[in-house]
Backbone atoms as SQL, in Angstrom:
CREATE TABLE atoms (id INTEGER PRIMARY KEY, chain TEXT, resi INTEGER, resn TEXT, atom TEXT, x REAL, y REAL, z REAL);
INSERT INTO atoms VALUES
  (1, 'A', 1, 'MET', 'N', 130.388, 250.629, 270.443),
  (2, 'A', 1, 'MET', 'CA', 129.555, 250.576, 270.282),
  (3, 'A', 1, 'MET', 'C', 128.220, 249.095, 270.494),
  (4, 'A', 2, 'THR', 'N', 127.355, 249.551, 271.123),
  (5, 'A', 2, 'THR', 'CA', 126.877, 248.502, 271.047),
  (6, 'A', 2, 'THR', 'C', 125.808, 247.513, 270.055),
  (7, 'A', 3, 'ALA', 'N', 125.228, 246.735, 270.501),
  (8, 'A', 3, 'ALA', 'CA', 124.515, 245.648, 270.009),
  (9, 'A', 3, 'ALA', 'C', 123.387, 246.284, 269.060),
  (10, 'A', 4, 'GLU', 'N', 122.683, 247.243, 269.641),
  (11, 'A', 4, 'GLU', 'CA', 121.711, 247.777, 269.252),
  (12, 'A', 4, 'GLU', 'C', 122.437, 248.957, 268.024),
  (13, 'A', 5, 'GLU', 'N', 123.329, 249.534, 268.020),
  (14, 'A', 5, 'GLU', 'CA', 123.922, 250.454, 266.968),
  (15, 'A', 5, 'GLU', 'C', 124.386, 249.333, 265.831),
  (16, 'A', 6, 'ILE', 'N', 125.161, 248.670, 266.201),
  (17, 'A', 6, 'ILE', 'CA', 125.443, 247.365, 265.204),
  (18, 'A', 6, 'ILE', 'C', 124.395, 247.012, 264.654),
  (19, 'A', 7, 'SER', 'N', 123.337, 246.594, 264.960),
  (20, 'A', 7, 'SER', 'CA', 122.157, 246.213, 263.937),
  (21, 'A', 7, 'SER', 'C', 121.530, 246.979, 263.414),
  (22, 'A', 8, 'GLY', 'N', 121.704, 248.519, 264.178),
  (23, 'A', 8, 'GLY', 'CA', 120.598, 249.688, 263.202),
  (24, 'A', 8, 'GLY', 'C', 121.322, 250.200, 261.814),
  (25, 'A', 9, 'TRP', 'N', 122.746, 249.831, 262.079),
  (26, 'A', 9, 'TRP', 'CA', 124.178, 250.161, 260.607),
  (27, 'A', 9, 'TRP', 'C', 123.677, 249.102, 260.215),
  (28, 'A', 10, 'LEU', 'N', 123.756, 247.980, 260.486),
  (29, 'A', 10, 'LEU', 'CA', 123.709, 246.534, 259.225),
  (30, 'A', 10, 'LEU', 'C', 122.426, 246.876, 259.054),
  (31, 'A', 11, 'ALA', 'N', 121.386, 246.619, 259.105),
  (32, 'A', 11, 'ALA', 'CA', 120.150, 246.962, 258.899),
  (33, 'A', 11, 'ALA', 'C', 120.183, 248.324, 257.544),
  (34, 'A', 12, 'ALA', 'N', 120.603, 249.405, 258.237),
  (35, 'A', 12, 'ALA', 'CA', 120.611, 250.923, 257.333),
  (36, 'A', 12, 'ALA', 'C', 121.734, 250.619, 255.956),
  (37, 'A', 13, 'ILE', 'N', 122.580, 249.521, 256.575),
  (38, 'A', 13, 'ILE', 'CA', 123.795, 248.933, 255.170),
  (39, 'A', 13, 'ILE', 'C', 122.784, 248.455, 253.754),
  (40, 'A', 14, 'PHE', 'N', 122.339, 247.062, 254.485),
  (41, 'A', 14, 'PHE', 'CA', 121.107, 246.328, 253.816),
  (42, 'A', 14, 'PHE', 'C', 120.051, 247.129, 253.234),
  (43, 'A', 15, 'THR', 'N', 119.740, 247.646, 253.998),
  (44, 'A', 15, 'THR', 'CA', 117.999, 248.227, 252.979),
  (45, 'A', 15, 'THR', 'C', 118.473, 248.695, 252.141),
  (46, 'A', 16, 'THR', 'N', 119.505, 250.179, 252.025),
  (47, 'A', 16, 'THR', 'CA', 119.813, 250.896, 251.571),
  (48, 'A', 16, 'THR', 'C', 120.287, 249.813, 249.988),
  (49, 'A', 17, 'LEU', 'N', 121.516, 249.311, 250.364),
  (50, 'A', 17, 'LEU', 'CA', 121.800, 248.611, 249.207),
  (51, 'A', 17, 'LEU', 'C', 120.751, 247.712, 248.350),
  (52, 'A', 18, 'ILE', 'N', 119.534, 247.739, 248.500),
  (53, 'A', 18, 'ILE', 'CA', 118.433, 247.052, 248.064),
  (54, 'A', 18, 'ILE', 'C', 118.164, 247.825, 246.475),
  (55, 'A', 19, 'PHE', 'N', 118.333, 249.588, 246.812),
  (56, 'A', 19, 'PHE', 'CA', 118.077, 250.209, 245.445),
  (57, 'A', 19, 'PHE', 'C', 119.547, 249.625, 244.268),
  (58, 'A', 20, 'VAL', 'N', 120.809, 249.516, 244.901),
  (59, 'A', 20, 'VAL', 'CA', 121.796, 249.894, 244.333),
  (60, 'A', 20, 'VAL', 'C', 121.950, 248.833, 242.601),
  (61, 'A', 21, 'PRO', 'N', 121.250, 247.625, 242.937),
  (62, 'A', 21, 'PRO', 'CA', 121.418, 246.989, 241.701),
  (63, 'A', 21, 'PRO', 'C', 120.354, 247.421, 240.630),
  (64, 'A', 22, 'GLN', 'N', 118.725, 248.186, 241.169),
  (65, 'A', 22, 'GLN', 'CA', 118.191, 248.311, 240.385),
  (66, 'A', 22, 'GLN', 'C', 119.200, 249.765, 239.788),
  (67, 'A', 23, 'LEU', 'N', 119.258, 250.546, 240.456),
  (68, 'A', 23, 'LEU', 'CA', 119.994, 251.151, 239.398),
  (69, 'A', 23, 'LEU', 'C', 121.125, 251.355, 238.910),
  (70, 'A', 24, 'HIS', 'N', 122.017, 250.165, 239.078),
  (71, 'A', 24, 'HIS', 'CA', 122.823, 249.573, 238.303),
  (72, 'A', 24, 'HIS', 'C', 122.129, 249.362, 236.306),
  (73, 'A', 25, 'LYS', 'N', 121.121, 248.591, 237.129),
  (74, 'A', 25, 'LYS', 'CA', 120.629, 247.731, 235.755),
  (75, 'A', 25, 'LYS', 'C', 120.098, 248.994, 234.953),
  (76, 'A', 26, 'ALA', 'N', 119.234, 249.595, 235.899),
  (77, 'A', 26, 'ALA', 'CA', 118.252, 250.714, 234.744),
  (78, 'A', 26, 'ALA', 'C', 119.788, 251.732, 233.929),
  (79, 'A', 27, 'TYR', 'N', 120.295, 252.244, 234.780),
  (80, 'A', 27, 'TYR', 'CA', 121.713, 252.914, 234.238),
  (81, 'A', 27, 'TYR', 'C', 122.319, 252.132, 232.978),
  (82, 'A', 28, 'THR', 'N', 122.627, 250.908, 233.262),
  (83, 'A', 28, 'THR', 'CA', 123.089, 250.273, 231.812),
  (84, 'A', 28, 'THR', 'C', 122.565, 249.884, 230.800),
  (85, 'A', 29, 'THR', 'N', 121.099, 249.232, 231.032),
  (86, 'A', 29, 'THR', 'CA', 120.230, 248.501, 229.956),
  (87, 'A', 29, 'THR', 'C', 119.112, 249.595, 229.438),
  (88, 'A', 30, 'LYS', 'N', 119.310, 250.771, 230.427),
  (89, 'A', 30, 'LYS', 'CA', 118.209, 251.877, 229.477),
  (90, 'A', 30, 'LYS', 'C', 116.809, 251.253, 229.490),
  (91, 'A', 31, 'LYS', 'N', 116.503, 250.325, 229.912),
  (92, 'A', 31, 'LYS', 'CA', 115.131, 249.774, 230.357),
  (93, 'A', 31, 'LYS', 'C', 114.260, 249.430, 231.742),
  (94, 'A', 32, 'THR', 'N', 113.766, 250.611, 231.140),
  (95, 'A', 32, 'THR', 'CA', 113.048, 250.970, 233.103),
  (96, 'A', 32, 'THR', 'C', 111.150, 250.611, 232.816),
  (97, 'A', 33, 'GLN', 'N', 110.829, 250.177, 231.730),
  (98, 'A', 33, 'GLN', 'CA', 109.123, 250.017, 231.131),
  (99, 'A', 33, 'GLN', 'C', 108.996, 249.205, 232.577),
  (100, 'A', 34, 'ASP', 'N', 109.666, 247.983, 232.699),
  (101, 'A', 34, 'ASP', 'CA', 108.831, 247.471, 233.799),
  (102, 'A', 34, 'ASP', 'C', 108.863, 247.499, 235.135),
  (103, 'A', 35, 'LEU', 'N', 109.626, 248.826, 235.395),
  (104, 'A', 35, 'LEU', 'CA', 109.692, 249.648, 236.677),
  (105, 'A', 35, 'LEU', 'C', 108.298, 250.185, 237.022),
  (106, 'A', 36, 'SER', 'N', 107.779, 249.895, 237.877),
  (107, 'A', 36, 'SER', 'CA', 106.422, 250.656, 238.580),
  (108, 'A', 36, 'SER', 'C', 106.879, 252.306, 239.694),
  (109, 'A', 37, 'MET', 'N', 106.481, 253.192, 238.782),
  (110, 'A', 37, 'MET', 'CA', 106.531, 254.650, 238.697),
  (111, 'A', 37, 'MET', 'C', 105.662, 254.810, 240.319),
  (112, 'A', 38, 'MET', 'N', 104.638, 253.828, 240.341),
  (113, 'A', 38, 'MET', 'CA', 104.088, 253.793, 241.730),
  (114, 'A', 38, 'MET', 'C', 105.129, 252.987, 242.897),
  (115, 'A', 39, 'MET', 'N', 105.487, 252.579, 242.357),
  (116, 'A', 39, 'MET', 'CA', 106.967, 252.035, 243.548),
  (117, 'A', 39, 'MET', 'C', 107.736, 252.979, 244.180),
  (118, 'A', 40, 'ILE', 'N', 107.825, 253.557, 243.077),
  (119, 'A', 40, 'ILE', 'CA', 109.335, 254.640, 243.234),
  (120, 'A', 40, 'ILE', 'C', 108.507, 255.552, 244.198),
  (121, 'A', 41, 'VAL', 'N', 107.544, 256.288, 243.841),
  (122, 'A', 41, 'VAL', 'CA', 106.453, 257.066, 244.622),
  (123, 'A', 41, 'VAL', 'C', 106.522, 257.005, 245.998),
  (124, 'A', 42, 'LEU', 'N', 106.247, 255.882, 245.515),
  (125, 'A', 42, 'LEU', 'CA', 105.912, 255.166, 247.635),
  (126, 'A', 42, 'LEU', 'C', 107.594, 255.438, 248.471),
  (127, 'A', 43, 'ALA', 'N', 108.210, 254.503, 247.790),
  (128, 'A', 43, 'ALA', 'CA', 109.242, 254.285, 248.464),
  (129, 'A', 43, 'ALA', 'C', 109.756, 255.863, 248.533),
  (130, 'A', 44, 'ILE', 'N', 109.509, 257.287, 247.994),
  (131, 'A', 44, 'ILE', 'CA', 110.313, 258.235, 248.340),
  (132, 'A', 44, 'ILE', 'C', 109.278, 258.868, 249.413),
  (133, 'A', 45, 'MET', 'N', 107.795, 258.309, 249.704),
  (134, 'A', 45, 'MET', 'CA', 106.734, 258.748, 250.792),
  (135, 'A', 45, 'MET', 'C', 107.599, 258.005, 251.703),
  (136, 'A', 46, 'GLY', 'N', 107.284, 256.790, 251.797),
  (137, 'A', 46, 'GLY', 'CA', 107.803, 255.763, 252.664),
  (138, 'A', 46, 'GLY', 'C', 108.917, 256.450, 253.540),
  (139, 'A', 47, 'ASN', 'N', 109.925, 256.229, 252.895),
  (140, 'A', 47, 'ASN', 'CA', 111.630, 257.239, 253.586),
  (141, 'A', 47, 'ASN', 'C', 111.196, 258.437, 253.590),
  (142, 'A', 48, 'SER', 'N', 110.673, 259.222, 253.180),
  (143, 'A', 48, 'SER', 'CA', 110.071, 260.174, 254.188),
  (144, 'A', 48, 'SER', 'C', 109.757, 260.669, 255.452),
  (145, 'A', 49, 'ALA', 'N', 108.574, 259.942, 255.837),
  (146, 'A', 49, 'ALA', 'CA', 107.867, 259.394, 256.516),
  (147, 'A', 49, 'ALA', 'C', 109.333, 258.998, 258.053),
  (148, 'A', 50, 'TRP', 'N', 110.041, 257.806, 257.217),
  (149, 'A', 50, 'TRP', 'CA', 111.370, 257.148, 258.017),
  (150, 'A', 50, 'TRP', 'C', 112.315, 258.203, 258.193),
  (151, 'A', 51, 'LEU', 'N', 112.636, 259.229, 257.629),
  (152, 'A', 51, 'LEU', 'CA', 113.385, 260.671, 257.875),
  (153, 'A', 51, 'LEU', 'C', 113.261, 261.126, 258.721),
  (154, 'A', 52, 'VAL', 'N', 112.094, 261.741, 258.980),
  (155, 'A', 52, 'VAL', 'CA', 110.849, 262.167, 259.427),
  (156, 'A', 52, 'VAL', 'C', 111.277, 261.873, 261.006),
  (157, 'A', 53, 'GLN', 'N', 110.922, 260.552, 261.386),
  (158, 'A', 53, 'GLN', 'CA', 110.861, 259.703, 262.637),
  (159, 'A', 53, 'GLN', 'C', 112.585, 259.449, 263.357),
  (160, 'A', 54, 'ALA', 'N', 113.065, 259.159, 262.317),
  (161, 'A', 54, 'ALA', 'CA', 114.533, 259.400, 262.585),
  (162, 'A', 54, 'ALA', 'C', 115.368, 260.783, 262.807),
  (163, 'A', 55, 'LEU', 'N', 114.652, 261.611, 262.271),
  (164, 'A', 55, 'LEU', 'CA', 115.459, 262.970, 262.733),
  (165, 'A', 55, 'LEU', 'C', 114.389, 263.460, 264.284),
  (166, 'A', 56, 'LEU', 'N', 113.611, 263.226, 264.564),
  (167, 'A', 56, 'LEU', 'CA', 112.918, 262.926, 265.581),
  (168, 'A', 56, 'LEU', 'C', 113.245, 262.015, 266.896),
  (169, 'A', 57, 'THR', 'N', 114.048, 261.292, 266.840),
  (170, 'A', 57, 'THR', 'CA', 114.521, 260.325, 267.510),
  (171, 'A', 57, 'THR', 'C', 115.923, 260.015, 267.902),
  (172, 'A', 58, 'SER', 'N', 116.614, 260.925, 266.788),
  (173, 'A', 58, 'SER', 'CA', 118.306, 260.852, 266.899),
  (174, 'A', 58, 'SER', 'C', 118.548, 259.574, 265.942),
  (175, 'A', 59, 'ASN', 'N', 118.025, 258.932, 265.338),
  (176, 'A', 59, 'ASN', 'CA', 118.452, 257.253, 264.905),
  (177, 'A', 59, 'ASN', 'C', 119.131, 257.536, 263.679),
  (178, 'A', 60, 'THR', 'N', 120.332, 258.143, 263.964),
  (179, 'A', 60, 'THR', 'CA', 121.264, 258.132, 262.925),
  (180, 'A', 60, 'THR', 'C', 121.735, 257.151, 261.588),
  (181, 'A', 61, 'PRO', 'N', 121.163, 255.968, 261.778),
  (182, 'A', 61, 'PRO', 'CA', 121.894, 254.653, 261.004),
  (183, 'A', 61, 'PRO', 'C', 120.334, 255.021, 260.263),
  (184, 'A', 62, 'LEU', 'N', 119.220, 255.301, 260.874),
  (185, 'A', 62, 'LEU', 'CA', 117.824, 255.458, 260.198),
  (186, 'A', 62, 'LEU', 'C', 118.447, 256.402, 259.212),
  (187, 'A', 63, 'MET', 'N', 118.523, 257.619, 259.916),
  (188, 'A', 63, 'MET', 'CA', 118.604, 258.830, 258.955),
  (189, 'A', 63, 'MET', 'C', 119.398, 258.883, 257.541),
  (190, 'A', 64, 'VAL', 'N', 120.491, 257.789, 257.917),
  (191, 'A', 64, 'VAL', 'CA', 121.306, 257.949, 256.618),
  (192, 'A', 64, 'VAL', 'C', 120.692, 256.830, 255.314),
  (193, 'A', 65, 'CYS', 'N', 120.276, 256.346, 256.220),
  (194, 'A', 65, 'CYS', 'CA', 119.360, 254.784, 255.268),
  (195, 'A', 65, 'CYS', 'C', 117.974, 255.745, 254.077),
  (196, 'A', 66, 'ALA', 'N', 117.340, 256.064, 255.284),
  (197, 'A', 66, 'ALA', 'CA', 116.040, 257.005, 254.280),
  (198, 'A', 66, 'ALA', 'C', 116.644, 258.393, 253.354),
  (199, 'A', 67, 'ALA', 'N', 117.580, 258.907, 253.764),
  (200, 'A', 67, 'ALA', 'CA', 117.898, 260.109, 253.040),
  (201, 'A', 67, 'ALA', 'C', 118.640, 259.094, 251.978),
  (202, 'A', 68, 'LEU', 'N', 119.805, 258.248, 251.792),
  (203, 'A', 68, 'LEU', 'CA', 120.318, 257.586, 250.424),
  (204, 'A', 68, 'LEU', 'C', 119.301, 256.600, 249.407),
  (205, 'A', 69, 'ILE', 'N', 118.390, 256.347, 250.290),
  (206, 'A', 69, 'ILE', 'CA', 117.053, 255.598, 249.779),
  (207, 'A', 69, 'ILE', 'C', 116.547, 256.732, 248.871),
  (208, 'A', 70, 'ILE', 'N', 115.623, 257.896, 249.592),
  (209, 'A', 70, 'ILE', 'CA', 115.322, 259.237, 248.476),
  (210, 'A', 70, 'ILE', 'C', 115.836, 259.267, 248.168),
  (211, 'A', 71, 'ILE', 'N', 117.441, 259.730, 247.832),
  (212, 'A', 71, 'ILE', 'CA', 117.813, 259.613, 246.699),
  (213, 'A', 71, 'ILE', 'C', 118.283, 259.297, 245.612),
  (214, 'A', 72, 'MET', 'N', 118.668, 257.538, 245.968),
  (215, 'A', 72, 'MET', 'CA', 118.076, 256.884, 244.620),
  (216, 'A', 72, 'MET', 'C', 116.795, 256.570, 243.991),
  (217, 'A', 73, 'SER', 'N', 115.954, 256.725, 244.742),
  (218, 'A', 73, 'SER', 'CA', 114.617, 256.413, 243.797),
  (219, 'A', 73, 'SER', 'C', 114.492, 257.670, 242.999),
  (220, 'A', 74, 'PHE', 'N', 114.710, 258.514, 243.810),
  (221, 'A', 74, 'PHE', 'CA', 114.700, 259.930, 242.966),
  (222, 'A', 74, 'PHE', 'C', 115.460, 259.917, 241.414),
  (223, 'A', 75, 'ILE', 'N', 116.238, 259.592, 241.335),
  (224, 'A', 75, 'ILE', 'CA', 117.498, 259.274, 240.986),
  (225, 'A', 75, 'ILE', 'C', 116.719, 258.218, 239.788),
  (226, 'A', 76, 'LEU', 'N', 116.215, 257.062, 239.908),
  (227, 'A', 76, 'LEU', 'CA', 115.221, 255.750, 239.196),
  (228, 'A', 76, 'LEU', 'C', 114.325, 256.643, 238.941),
  (229, 'A', 77, 'MET', 'N', 113.912, 257.907, 239.373),
  (230, 'A', 77, 'MET', 'CA', 112.288, 258.355, 238.807),
  (231, 'A', 77, 'MET', 'C', 113.105, 259.210, 237.423),
  (232, 'A', 78, 'ILE', 'N', 114.068, 259.434, 237.721),
  (233, 'A', 78, 'ILE', 'CA', 114.689, 260.184, 236.739),
  (234, 'A', 78, 'ILE', 'C', 114.844, 259.114, 235.721),
  (235, 'A', 79, 'PHE', 'N', 115.604, 257.937, 235.861),
  (236, 'A', 79, 'PHE', 'CA', 115.671, 256.930, 234.748),
  (237, 'A', 79, 'PHE', 'C', 114.593, 256.818, 233.806),
  (238, 'A', 80, 'LYS', 'N', 113.630, 256.452, 234.853),
  (239, 'A', 80, 'LYS', 'CA', 112.401, 256.010, 234.606),
  (240, 'A', 80, 'LYS', 'C', 111.876, 256.573, 233.574),
  (241, 'A', 81, 'TYR', 'N', 112.340, 257.764, 233.453),
  (242, 'A', 81, 'TYR', 'CA', 110.999, 259.209, 233.151),
  (243, 'A', 81, 'TYR', 'C', 111.561, 259.312, 231.893),
  (244, 'A', 82, 'SER', 'N', 112.586, 259.613, 231.668),
  (245, 'A', 82, 'SER', 'CA', 114.024, 259.625, 230.163),
  (246, 'A', 82, 'SER', 'C', 114.360, 258.315, 229.846),
  (247, 'A', 83, 'ASN', 'N', 113.890, 257.326, 230.190),
  (248, 'A', 83, 'ASN', 'CA', 113.719, 256.804, 229.365),
  (249, 'A', 83, 'ASN', 'C', 112.531, 255.807, 228.980),
  (250, 'A', 84, 'ASP', 'N', 111.696, 256.066, 229.558),
  (251, 'A', 84, 'ASP', 'CA', 110.338, 255.201, 229.006),
  (252, 'A', 84, 'ASP', 'C', 109.635, 256.640, 228.114),
  (253, 'A', 85, 'LYS', 'N', 110.290, 257.674, 228.237),
  (254, 'A', 85, 'LYS', 'CA', 110.007, 259.035, 227.556),
  (255, 'A', 85, 'LYS', 'C', 110.589, 258.664, 225.685),
  (256, 'A', 86, 'LYS', 'N', 112.282, 257.991, 225.984),
  (257, 'A', 86, 'LYS', 'CA', 112.450, 257.796, 224.741),
  (258, 'A', 86, 'LYS', 'C', 111.895, 256.377, 223.813),
  (259, 'A', 87, 'THR', 'N', 111.425, 255.626, 224.594),
  (260, 'A', 87, 'THR', 'CA', 110.822, 254.609, 223.656),
  (261, 'A', 87, 'THR', 'C', 109.417, 254.947, 223.276),
  (262, 'A', 88, 'GLN', 'N', 108.878, 256.047, 223.575),
  (263, 'A', 88, 'GLN', 'CA', 107.627, 256.277, 223.169),
  (264, 'A', 88, 'GLN', 'C', 107.848, 257.162, 222.187),
  (265, 'A', 89, 'ASP', 'N', 108.817, 257.551, 222.097),
  (266, 'A', 89, 'ASP', 'CA', 109.144, 258.661, 220.749),
  (267, 'A', 89, 'ASP', 'C', 109.356, 258.007, 219.861);
């Protein structure tokens, strides 16, 4: 594996891990009022663009990273929607 590939995988791993603590906290505390829905939407849009770019350039680390962040963003969006709805009722 080249240094370029290693740095790509490290960047993908660390960038993807950014969302894990937030997902864990949202799941365990059920408190998502302070999360910005716009941030989640922009994360999905931005990573969708990165995914397209990765597919066009065959950049596997970026494909994996973007796809996982999109999935985690949708999960976070679901947590936010359901938890915020419960607090309004």
